[in-house]
C-alpha positions as CSV (number, residue, x, y, z in Angstrom):
1,M,-19.8,-21.2,28.6
2,S,-22.9,-23.3,27.7
3,K,-23.1,-24.6,24.3
4,G,-26.0,-24.7,21.8
5,P,-28.1,-22.5,19.7
6,R,-29.2,-20.1,22.6
7,S,-25.8,-19.3,23.4
8,R,-24.2,-18.6,20.2
9,R,-22.3,-15.5,20.0
10,S,-22.3,-13.3,17.0
11,Y,-19.1,-11.7,15.6
12,K,-20.6,-9.6,13.0
13,G,-19.2,-6.4,14.5
14,A,-15.8,-7.0,12.9
15,A,-15.8,-5.8,9.1
16,A,-14.2,-8.4,6.9
17,H,-12.5,-7.5,3.7
18,Y,-12.3,-9.4,0.5
19,T,-10.6,-8.9,-2.8
20,A,-12.6,-8.3,-6.0
21,I,-11.0,-8.9,-9.3
22,I,-12.6,-6.8,-11.7
23,K,-12.2,-5.9,-15.5
24,R,-14.0,-4.2,-18.3
25,D,-15.6,-6.9,-20.9
26,G,-17.0,-4.9,-23.7
27,K,-19.9,-3.0,-22.5
28,W,-19.9,-4.8,-19.3
29,W,-17.8,-4.9,-16.1
30,I,-17.3,-8.1,-14.6
31,G,-15.8,-9.3,-11.3
32,W,-15.5,-12.2,-8.8
33,I,-14.2,-12.5,-5.3
34,E,-10.7,-14.0,-5.1
35,E,-11.2,-15.6,-1.6
36,I,-14.5,-17.2,-2.1
37,R,-15.1,-19.5,-5.1
38,G,-18.6,-18.9,-6.7
39,V,-19.0,-15.3,-5.9
40,N,-19.1,-13.5,-9.3
41,S,-21.1,-10.8,-11.0
42,Q,-21.4,-8.4,-13.7
43,G,-22.8,-4.7,-14.2
44,R,-23.2,-2.1,-16.7
45,T,-20.9,0.2,-14.8
46,R,-18.3,-0.4,-12.3
47,K,-20.3,1.0,-9.5
48,E,-23.2,-1.4,-10.4
49,L,-20.8,-4.5,-10.4
50,M,-19.3,-3.6,-7.1
51,A,-23.0,-3.4,-5.4
52,N,-23.7,-6.5,-7.2
53,L,-20.4,-8.2,-5.8
54,R,-21.5,-7.0,-2.3
55,S,-24.8,-8.7,-2.6
56,A,-23.6,-12.0,-4.1
57,L,-20.9,-12.1,-1.5
58,K,-23.4,-11.4,1.4
59,E,-25.7,-14.0,-0.1
60,M,-22.8,-16.7,-0.3
61,L,-21.7,-16.1,3.3
62,E,-25.1,-16.4,4.7
63,M,-25.8,-19.6,2.6
64,N,-22.4,-21.0,3.8
65,R,-23.3,-20.0,7.5
66,A,-26.5,-21.8,7.2
67,E,-25.0,-24.8,5.8
68,A,-22.4,-24.9,8.6
69,R,-24.9,-24.5,11.2
70,A,-27.0,-27.2,9.9
71,G,-24.3,-29.5,9.5
72,A,-23.2,-29.0,13.3
73,D,-26.4,-30.9,14.3
74,G,-27.1,-30.2,18.0
75,D,-25.1,-28.4,20.5
76,F,-22.1,-26.3,19.2
77,E,-20.3,-23.3,20.0
78,E,-19.2,-20.5,17.5
79,A,-15.7,-19.0,17.9
80,S,-14.0,-16.0,15.9
81,V,-10.9,-16.9,13.8
82,A,-8.5,-14.3,12.9
83,V,-5.9,-14.8,9.9
């Protein structure tokens, strides 16, 4: 398999699941993603909190992905890792 930016494979088809820790805090719902430090949010309702957490998680994953690719500098290959 050739390596490099043009030959990267995308593994976006597999859904990943993360654990949200959520709780009521006065008039707000607050929560964070257990597996990824820095992903946290709040909402006036549980539903709003969950939507905000999804958005924050997606943004963090995109930032981490961009940082990892930038750090690879040059030819690289992506591979799926299951746990």
